[in-house]
C-alpha positions in Angstrom: 26.8 -78.4 -204.3 29.4 -77.1 -201.8 33.2 -76.9 -202.2 35.2 -79.7 -200.5 36.6 -78.3 -197.3 38.8 -76.7 -196.2 38.2 -73.7 -198.4 41.2 -71.3 -198.5 40.6 -68.1 -196.4 40.9 -65.9 -199.5 37.8 -67.4 -201.0 34.1 -67.5 -200.0 31.9 -70.6 -200.5 30.8 -70.5 -204.1 27.2 -69.7 -204.6 24.8 -70.9 -207.3 22.5 -67.9 -206.9 21.2 -66.5 -210.3 21.4 -62.7 -209.9 20.0 -61.7 -213.3 16.4 -61.1 -214.2 16.0 -63.9 -216.8 17.1 -67.4 -216.0 18.7 -69.4 -218.9 18.0 -73.0 -219.4 20.9 -75.5 -219.9 23.3 -73.3 -218.0 25.0 -73.1 -214.6 26.4 -70.0 -212.8 28.6 -70.0 -209.7 30.1 -66.9 -208.0 32.4 -66.3 -205.1 34.0 -63.5 -203.1 37.8 -63.3 -202.9 40.3 -61.2 -200.9 43.8 -60.8 -202.4 45.1 -59.7 -199.0 44.3 -63.2 -197.7 45.9 -65.1 -200.6 48.5 -67.7 -199.6 51.0 -69.6 -201.7 49.2 -72.9 -200.9 45.8 -71.8 -201.9 46.1 -73.0 -205.5 47.2 -76.4 -204.3 44.3 -76.5 -201.8 41.9 -75.9 -204.6 43.6 -78.2 -207.1 44.1 -75.4 -209.6 47.5 -74.8 -211.3 49.0 -71.4 -210.2 49.3 -68.4 -212.4 51.9 -65.7 -212.3 51.2 -62.1 -211.3 50.5 -59.8 -208.4 48.2 -61.0 -205.5 45.1 -59.4 -207.1 45.7 -61.2 -210.4 46.3 -64.5 -208.7 43.3 -64.2 -206.4 40.9 -63.3 -209.2 42.2 -66.0 -211.5 41.8 -68.6 -208.7 38.3 -67.4 -207.8 37.2 -67.4 -211.5 38.6 -70.9 -212.2 37.1 -72.3 -209.0 33.7 -70.9 -210.0 34.1 -72.4 -213.5 34.9 -75.8 -212.1 31.9 -75.7 -209.8 29.6 -74.6 -212.7 31.0 -77.3 -214.9 30.4 -79.9 -212.2 26.8 -78.8 -211.8 26.1 -78.6 -215.6 27.9 -81.7 -216.8 28.7 -83.8 -213.7 32.4 -83.5 -214.5 34.5 -80.8 -212.8 37.2 -79.2 -215.0 39.3 -76.1 -215.0 39.4 -74.2 -218.4 42.9 -73.6 -219.7 44.1 -70.3 -221.0 44.3 -70.1 -224.8 46.9 -68.2 -226.8 44.4 -65.3 -227.0 44.0 -65.5 -223.2 40.3 -66.7 -223.5 39.2 -69.7 -221.5 39.3 -73.0 -223.3 36.1 -74.8 -222.5 35.5 -78.6 -222.7 33.9 -80.0 -225.9 30.1 -79.4 -225.9 30.3 -76.5 -223.5 30.5 -72.7 -223.9 31.1 -70.3 -221.1 32.4 -67.0 -219.7 34.3 -65.9 -216.6 34.3 -62.4 -215.0 35.8 -60.8 -211.9 36.2 -57.5 -210.3 36.4 -55.8 -207.0 36.7 -59.0 -205.0 33.9 -60.9 -206.8 34.1 -63.5 -209.5 31.6 -65.6 -211.4 31.5 -68.2 -214.2 28.6 -69.1 -216.4 28.7 -72.3 -218.5 26.1 -73.6 -220.9 25.5 -76.6 -223.2 26.7 -75.9 -226.7 23.6 -77.5 -228.2 21.5 -74.8 -226.5 23.9 -71.8 -226.7 26.4 -70.7 -229.3 28.0 -68.0 -227.1 27.8 -66.6 -223.6 29.4 -63.4 -222.4 29.3 -62.3 -218.7 30.8 -59.1 -217.4 30.9 -57.3 -214.0 31.8 -53.6 -213.5 31.6 -51.1 -210.7 29.5 -48.1 -211.7 31.6 -45.3 -213.0 31.8 -42.0 -211.0 30.1 -39.2 -212.8 33.3 -37.3 -213.6 35.2 -40.4 -214.9 32.2 -41.4 -217.0 32.1 -37.9 -218.6 35.8 -38.3 -219.6 35.3 -41.9 -220.9 32.0 -41.5 -222.6 33.3 -40.5 -226.1 35.6 -43.5 -226.1 32.9 -45.9 -225.1 29.7 -44.6 -226.8 28.9 -44.1 -230.5 27.7 -40.7 -231.6 24.1 -42.1 -231.5 24.6 -43.3 -228.0 26.1 -40.0 -226.9 23.0 -38.3 -228.4 20.8 -40.4 -226.2 22.5 -39.4 -222.9 20.3 -37.3 -220.8 19.4 -36.5 -217.2 21.7 -35.8 -214.3 25.4 -36.5 -214.4 24.8 -39.6 -212.3 22.1 -40.9 -214.7 24.5 -40.4 -217.6 27.3 -42.2 -215.7 24.9 -45.1 -215.0 24.1 -45.5 -218.7 27.7 -45.1 -219.8 28.6 -47.9 -217.3 25.8 -50.1 -218.5 26.8 -49.6 -222.2 30.5 -50.3 -221.4 29.6 -53.6 -219.6 27.1 -54.8 -222.2 29.7 -54.3 -224.9 32.3 -56.2 -222.9 29.7 -59.1 -222.6 29.0 -58.8 -226.3 32.7 -59.2 -227.1 33.0 -62.3 -224.8 30.0 -63.9 -226.4 30.9 -63.3 -230.0 34.7 -63.5 -230.1 34.9 -67.3 -229.9 32.5 -67.5 -232.9 34.0 -64.9 -235.2 37.7 -65.0 -234.0 38.2 -61.4 -234.8 38.6 -58.5 -232.4 36.1 -55.6 -232.5 35.8 -52.5 -230.3 33.3 -50.2 -228.6 32.5 -48.3 -231.8 31.5 -51.5 -233.7 28.3 -52.0 -231.7 25.7 -49.9 -230.0 23.2 -50.3 -227.2 19.8 -49.7 -228.9 17.6 -49.8 -225.8 17.2 -51.1 -222.3 14.3 -51.6 -219.9 14.1 -51.0 -216.1 13.3 -54.8 -215.9 16.9 -55.5 -216.9 16.7 -56.4 -220.6 18.6 -54.8 -223.4 19.2 -54.9 -227.2 22.5 -54.4 -229.0 23.2 -54.0 -232.7 26.4 -54.6 -234.6 27.6 -51.6 -236.6 30.3 -53.6 -238.3 30.0 -57.0 -240.0 31.9 -59.8 -238.4 31.8 -62.4 -241.1 28.9 -63.9 -243.1 27.0 -65.1 -240.0 27.1 -61.7 -238.3 26.5 -58.9 -240.8 26.2 -55.2 -239.7 22.8 -54.7 -238.3 22.6 -58.0 -236.4 20.6 -57.7 -233.2 21.6 -59.4 -230.0 19.7 -59.7 -226.7 21.3 -58.8 -223.3 20.3 -58.5 -219.7 21.7 -56.9 -216.6 21.3 -56.4 -212.8 22.7 -53.7 -210.6 23.2 -54.1 -206.9 25.3 -52.1 -204.4 27.0 -50.1 -207.1 28.0 -53.2 -209.1 26.7 -54.1 -212.6 26.4 -57.6 -214.0 25.6 -58.0 -217.6 25.1 -61.0 -219.9 24.8 -61.5 -223.6 23.6 -65.0 -224.6 23.5 -66.2 -228.2 21.1 -69.2 -228.7 22.4 -72.1 -230.7 
């Protein structure tokens, strides 16, 4: 399905390409490129999306993310919709649907899934951290056990730090709508990952009776041109 023309020049045609290693049933993902420098005041009206306040970057990423969400909802349910922003700033999805929006460095994506198949979906994109910045951030992102598993060159350690950061962001997006309590980097750990793009995470702090400490969750990831995309999906 293509976007109804004309598409504003700040946005690329949304794509339904699945970039991750494991496809998920009962879901739809759309992504698009965006350029804040090309954003015009009329672009929100052209896309039929209510404007949002902020600098051009904030407006462009919001527009691109909501456009991707609308396209994904149309593909999954047959009904286009634009998720509102809740008091906690999380997207408010239609009844019977769960989803996640991510954006960064001129790229946005939205993943939606049927709630009878998925309890939670968390999608995150990040640029790989430079080695020096990763070294400074590692102790704020990684648990002591994760720090102990860092090895190899500074670049390899930066890659794993970036992956851990993004997977924990995806974990939060997937779990927060279920537990309605905030948790942080130190409350979960990346147990292991494979070159094929799969990963396992473990909660180190309980998040209610359904999510005790020690709960395991599955994740996956892809890395292309210095950009990570990670996903944590919780089956219904």
